[in-house]
C-alpha positions, 0 to 999 in steps of 0.5 A: 123499137128494134128494126122488124126481121122482114122490110113490112115496117110502116108508119105509124109504128112509133120511132125508137125515141119514143118511151112507150109503144102506141097500142092501137086504141091510141091510135084510133083514139088519140089522147089530148092534153087535159087542161088543168083541174083544181085539185078539191081538198075534201071528198066523200070517196078518193078512187086513185086510178083511171083505168077500166076499174077505177072509173067503173068504181067512181060511177058506180059510188056516184050514182049511189049518191057519194061525193067521189073524186078520182085521180089519175096519175097520167091519163085515163086508160093511160095503163093496162085497160088501154093496152089491152086486147080488150076481149069481153069473153068469159071463156079465158084460155085456161084460166078456170081450170087455174081457179080449180086447181085451187079451189072448189066448184063453188068458187069456181061457180062465184068466179064464173057468176062475177065476170057474167054479170060483169060482162053483161054490165059492159055491154048495157054500158055500151049498149046506151053509151052508143060505144060499138060492140062485135059479137064474136066467138071465143076460142081456146086452142091446142097447139099439140097434146099438152094443149089438148090435156089442158083444154080438157081440164078446162072444159071441165072446169068451165062446165062445172062453173056453170057456163057452156063451151063445145068442143071443135076445130080452127079452120079459119086459122091458117094453121093446124091446130090439135083441137079447140073449145068455143064459147058462142056469143062473146064480145071485142071491143076498143078499151078506150071507147069505152074509158071514154063512155065511162068517164061522161057517164061519171062526169054526169052523175058528179065524180070529179076527174083530175088527171096528171095527179099522182098520189104517193102515199096514203095515210089512214086514219079519220079522215084519211090524207092522201098526199098528191103531187102534180107536175110543177106543183108543190105536194098537196093533201087531199082528206076523204072518208075512203079511199078505193086503190084501183091500180091493179097493184097497189101502190100501198105497201100495206097488206103486201100485195106485192108479194102475192102477185106476180107481174107479167108484161105481154106484147101485141101487134097489129097488121095489115092484110092486104089484098089476098092475104085478108081472106085469112082474117080470122073472125073469132078471138084466139088464145092458145092453151100451150106454146107458142102462146098467142091470141088473135083477133080483128080490129080495125083502123079509123076509116080504114081496113080491119087489121089483126092483132097478134099478142102473146110472147109474155114473161115476168116483167123485167126478167127477159132481156133483150126485150125486143127479141119478145117482139121480133119472135111475134113478127116471125110467127106472123110471118110464116102464118100470115104472108104479106102482114104489114105491121102498123104499131106494136105495143105491150101491157102489164098484167098481174097474176095473184098467188091464188088464181083469183081477183081482189076487192075489198079491205087492204088489211082485215077490218079497215073499210077507210082504204081498200083496194082492187086488182089481180086480174090475170089478164082478163080485166075487162070482165075482172076489173068491172066485177071488182068494182060492183063488189065494192059498190055492194059493200057500199049498199050492204047488198053483195051478190051472191059471188061476192065472197070469191073477190074478198082479200084475206078469206080463206081462199088466200091458203090455196095461194100460199105454195104460189106465193112461196115460188113467187117471192123465191124467184124476187129473192133471186132477182134481188140477189143477182142483181145486187151481186153482179148488175149487168150491162143490158142488152140494147138495139145496137143498130141504133144510133141513140145513146144507150143507156147501161146498168153498171156496179160501182160498189155494193150498195149503188146501181147506177144507169146512164145514157143520153148523157145522164147519170143516175141510180138503177136501184127502184125506189119501191124495195131497192131492186136493181133495174134491168133496161127494156129496150122495146119500151126504153124503159127501166123496169124492176124485176122484183115487183113490176115497177117501171120507169121512163129513161129519165126515171119518172114513174110508168106504174108498178108500186113504186110512186116516187121517181129515180134520183140522180147523183146530185138530187141526193134523194128521189125525185118526186 
């Protein structure tokens, strides 16, 4: 992790050697090693993915009497859920105007109703399970003229969706804004506390949860067969009547969802505001409508003072180097507007923006109800993920909510995303060509004494990575993109579809399921 531009760094900010940065929620709720759990050979439904979407889906299906097995490659909440800013908000920046730009008012109202039902479900769960919910107003603010235009479009779209917003200002912010939209009575939460509550209730409902179990393939048929790999164990096969892939970006190429979504990486830093600086700690949840894009909310440390969460500086995964500059931008901005802020920890998260601006929950290919997928939440998965789970569970009951059609993949709604899909795939093609025609040395933290990986070109057909005394392939095991080095998180990131690997080459996230090979391995590691 790079050094800050000022001298306010403090523990427990992760050291440079950590392969991923540590979210505030991971500091509040440290993950503990999971006791080995036997992997059953059969299940009625297998849910792949232990984030908010997967856990909610597993719980809802189990409550309907289904035999459910949940498989998580790392630990529960390890992905986007445990690294989000965790706003349970129906005011979502400029998302409603994004939906409105591609769809009619009927779909807009369905989108709003889906998130409203999901928010109500989350609030009920948190209340029942004793998870702390903090009610806060949500604010989308404008930095300048372009932001004001965006606010006007968003206000119109939100009102046409059936929700209520009001215009205002942002007097508690220590900088001027050009205008703001307010929605009263929204919520913020600790996402890992919500994950823990979901896991408790899911297990009580009969869900068998197995962590450290990566699904590497799903073979369609009756039954569906999943290949599952665990550390220091041979591959095992699990048979299921139905599979729900709740990994946001499916780890299956069928359906081509990787070609219909853009992977986006964004950053967050938690700061303490000591002394008189704490007086400017905002109480509402803020998000900018224009550049610089900043997300602000209050949170707290265990038995400690409140902290300020500053987020933003997003980019397409694998296409920004050095990534440490993005964290540097957040640090500089915070030092300017919140003098005296002391950094606690920094982290990053990955989200996926679908080409038609709507989440999806349904068959991976038309008519195949044995393999279902859910994802594409455009950074609003705290409600979008729960809405997807509610939609899938309603299919089992044949009692869909009135908003169900808005989340169906393979519907007419997809047609509105075709122009955006063309842009997404053109950018992928450019990234692929640049990677193979001229792989470049990646930017690194020159101040670090640690060996720095590098990408070199050995031939037209082989990208290599090397560092820390090791050498191996720098070609993504998904569809062959040449990886770039992420110096902020010490990971190898694919600029095509967002697959990510740790420094030794093991999969972190994305559509890839196989680790990077080493030269003497001959083939990718499992």
